[in-house]
C-alpha positions in Angstrom: 143.9 -62.8 81.8 142.0 -65.6 80.1 141.6 -67.4 83.4 140.3 -64.2 85.0 137.6 -63.8 82.4 136.6 -67.4 82.7 136.2 -67.1 86.5 134.1 -63.9 86.0 131.9 -65.6 83.4 131.5 -68.6 85.7 130.4 -66.4 88.6 127.9 -64.6 86.4 126.5 -68.0 85.2 126.2 -69.1 88.9 124.3 -65.9 89.7 122.0 -66.4 86.8 121.3 -70.0 87.8 120.5 -68.8 91.4 117.8 -66.5 90.0 116.4 -69.3 87.9 116.3 -71.8 90.7 113.7 -69.8 92.7 110.2 -70.3 91.4 108.0 -69.4 94.5 108.6 -66.5 96.8 109.2 -67.0 100.5 108.1 -63.5 101.1 104.6 -62.1 101.7 103.2 -59.4 99.3 103.9 -56.8 102.0 107.5 -57.9 102.3 107.9 -57.9 98.5 106.7 -54.3 98.5 109.4 -53.4 101.1 112.0 -55.1 98.8 110.8 -53.0 95.9 111.1 -49.9 98.0 114.6 -50.9 99.1 116.1 -52.0 95.8 114.1 -49.8 93.3 112.9 -46.7 95.0 115.9 -46.3 97.2 118.3 -48.2 94.9 118.1 -48.4 91.2 115.8 -45.3 90.8 118.6 -43.2 92.4 120.8 -44.1 89.5 120.9 -43.4 85.7 118.6 -45.9 84.1 121.1 -46.6 81.4 124.0 -47.2 83.8 125.5 -50.4 85.1 124.7 -49.2 88.6 121.0 -49.4 87.8 121.4 -53.0 86.8 123.5 -53.8 89.9 121.0 -52.4 92.3 118.2 -54.5 90.8 120.5 -57.6 90.9 120.8 -57.1 94.6 117.0 -57.3 94.9 116.9 -60.4 92.7 119.4 -62.1 94.9 117.0 -61.7 97.7 113.8 -62.6 95.7 114.1 -63.5 92.1 110.3 -64.0 91.8 109.5 -60.2 91.9 108.4 -59.6 88.3 108.8 -55.8 88.6 112.5 -56.2 89.2 112.9 -58.1 85.9 110.8 -55.5 84.0 112.9 -52.7 85.4 116.0 -54.5 84.2 114.6 -54.8 80.7 113.0 -51.3 80.3 116.1 -49.2 79.8 117.7 -51.8 77.5 114.8 -51.6 75.2 115.0 -47.8 75.1 118.7 -48.2 74.1 117.8 -50.7 71.3 119.4 -53.6 73.1 116.5 -55.9 72.4 118.4 -59.2 72.5 119.6 -58.5 76.0 116.4 -57.1 77.3 114.0 -59.7 76.0 115.0 -62.6 78.4 114.4 -60.2 81.3 110.9 -59.3 80.2 110.3 -63.0 79.7 111.1 -63.5 83.4 108.7 -60.8 84.3 106.0 -62.6 82.3 106.9 -65.9 84.0 106.3 -64.5 87.5 103.4 -62.2 86.7 101.8 -62.9 83.3 98.7 -61.0 83.9 100.6 -57.8 84.6 103.4 -58.1 82.0 102.5 -60.3 79.0 100.6 -57.5 77.3 103.6 -55.2 77.9 105.9 -57.7 76.4 103.6 -57.9 73.3 103.7 -54.1 73.1 107.5 -54.2 73.2 107.6 -56.8 70.4 105.4 -54.6 68.2 106.9 -51.2 68.8 110.4 -51.8 69.8 111.9 -55.1 68.7 109.7 -55.5 65.6 108.8 -59.1 66.2 105.4 -58.8 64.6 104.4 -62.4 64.4 105.4 -62.9 68.0 103.6 -59.8 69.0 100.4 -61.0 67.4 100.7 -64.4 69.1 101.4 -62.8 72.5 98.4 -60.4 72.3 96.0 -63.1 71.1 97.1 -65.5 73.9 96.8 -62.7 76.5 93.4 -61.7 75.2 92.1 -65.3 75.4 93.4 -65.6 79.0 92.4 -62.2 80.4 90.0 -60.5 77.9 90.0 -57.4 75.8 92.0 -54.5 77.1 94.5 -51.8 76.6 98.3 -51.2 77.0 100.1 -47.9 76.5 96.8 -46.1 75.7 95.8 -48.4 72.9 93.8 -51.7 72.6 95.4 -55.0 72.0 93.6 -55.1 68.6 95.3 -51.8 67.7 98.8 -53.4 68.0 97.6 -56.6 66.3 96.4 -54.5 63.4 99.6 -52.6 63.4 101.6 -55.8 63.3 99.6 -57.1 60.3 100.3 -53.8 58.5 104.0 -54.4 59.0 103.7 -57.9 57.7 101.9 -56.6 54.6 98.7 -58.5 55.6 96.6 -55.5 54.8 93.2 -57.2 54.7 93.7 -58.7 58.2 94.8 -55.3 59.4 91.7 -53.6 57.9 89.4 -56.1 59.5 90.8 -55.7 63.0 91.0 -51.9 62.8 87.3 -51.9 61.6 86.4 -54.1 64.6 88.0 -51.7 67.0 86.5 -48.7 65.3 83.0 -50.1 65.6 83.6 -51.2 69.2 84.6 -47.6 70.1 81.6 -46.1 68.4 79.2 -48.6 69.9 80.6 -48.5 73.5 81.8 -44.9 73.9 80.8 -42.8 70.9 82.6 -40.9 68.2 84.3 -38.6 70.8 86.5 -41.4 72.0 88.0 -42.2 68.6 91.8 -41.7 68.7 93.6 -39.9 65.9 96.3 -42.6 65.7 93.8 -45.4 65.5 92.1 -43.5 62.6 95.5 -43.0 60.9 96.4 -46.6 60.8 92.9 -47.7 59.9 93.2 -45.3 57.0 96.6 -46.7 56.1 95.1 -50.2 55.8 92.5 -48.7 53.4 95.3 -46.9 51.5 97.3 -50.0 51.1 94.2 -51.8 49.7 93.7 -48.9 47.3 90.4 -47.9 48.9 91.3 -44.3 48.5 88.0 -42.6 49.2 87.5 -44.6 52.4 91.1 -43.8 53.5 90.4 -40.1 52.9 87.4 -40.2 55.1 89.4 -41.7 57.9 92.3 -39.3 57.5 89.9 -36.4 57.6 88.4 -37.8 60.9 92.0 -38.0 62.3 92.7 -34.4 61.2 89.5 -33.2 62.9 91.1 -34.4 66.2 94.7 -33.5 65.4 94.7 -30.7 62.8 98.5 -30.5 62.3 99.1 -34.3 62.1 101.7 -34.1 59.3 101.9 -37.8 58.6 98.2 -38.0 57.9 98.5 -34.9 55.7 101.3 -36.6 53.8 99.3 -39.7 53.0 96.3 -37.7 52.2 98.3 -35.7 49.7 99.5 -39.0 48.1 95.9 -40.1 47.7 94.8 -36.8 46.2 97.6 -37.2 43.6 96.3 -40.7 42.7 92.8 -39.4 42.4 93.9 -36.7 39.9 93.6 -33.7 42.2 97.1 -32.3 42.1 96.4 -28.8 43.2 94.8 -30.0 46.4 97.6 -32.5 46.9 100.3 -29.9 46.5 98.6 -27.6 49.1 98.2 -30.4 51.6 101.8 -31.6 51.0 103.2 -28.1 51.7 101.1 -27.9 54.9 102.4 -31.3 55.9 106.0 -30.3 55.5 105.5 -27.1 57.5 103.8 -29.1 60.3 106.5 -31.8 60.3 109.2 -29.1 60.6 107.4 -27.9 63.7 107.3 -31.3 65.2 103.7 -32.2 64.6 104.0 -35.9 64.0 103.0 -39.1 65.8 102.9 -37.9 69.5 103.1 -41.2 71.4 105.5 -41.2 74.4 107.7 -43.9 72.9 108.2 -42.1 69.6 111.3 -40.6 71.4 112.8 -44.1 71.2 111.3 -45.7 68.1 110.0 -44.5 64.8 106.5 -45.8 64.4 105.2 -47.7 61.4 104.4 -45.4 58.4 105.9 -42.4 60.2 107.1 -40.2 57.4 110.9 -39.9 56.8 111.1 -36.4 55.4 114.1 -35.5 53.1 
């Protein structure tokens, strides 16, 4: 039995080395698209993403061309959604190796929202921003995720400054109508942590103008009202927050299905 396991592990190691040995594709872009169709569209995507069959189909593609970054990202994606960060991260690292412009900002997002590697997320985003410029991933700016990471590291002044920068950029470039309720929420949280309660309330109210039932905002607004000696208002807002939370009105990002977001309220 032990000998059998050793042989299996050796075979796996050989396969992994075979992937690593290829650094430049021998296929044209059009041929790589055909491989993606064959091994993803007509292969892995026909299987359950969380199954071993999904991984096996992608491995078939990698045996043909290990330089296709999308194969590596598709290996990693379901693992992150299952909380298997340690297994998934080397795969997304390979995706970045073969196509950094496409996948490095995605990896930084994964580090921020999924694996909670906040210092690494900041470094990844800053490096990407220097190489390729300001931009967005998963509907939010790189600065948004950097600010979120600073919040989670209790570096509240840094978080406030970067949220302020993005807030002003949005106002100047696109106008108030483009402000996002989640950006306003976390900018308000940075103010809340710095005990700038009135400024936090203004931002929370802006967020509630966009998303009226946002229970997490209402919860932190109630906490501030208590601190400001306005218990009747606080109690009213808190009750509304609980009702809205029970109805599911919380952070509404797509990935909240897989991960609890920072400062998302854990109701009793």
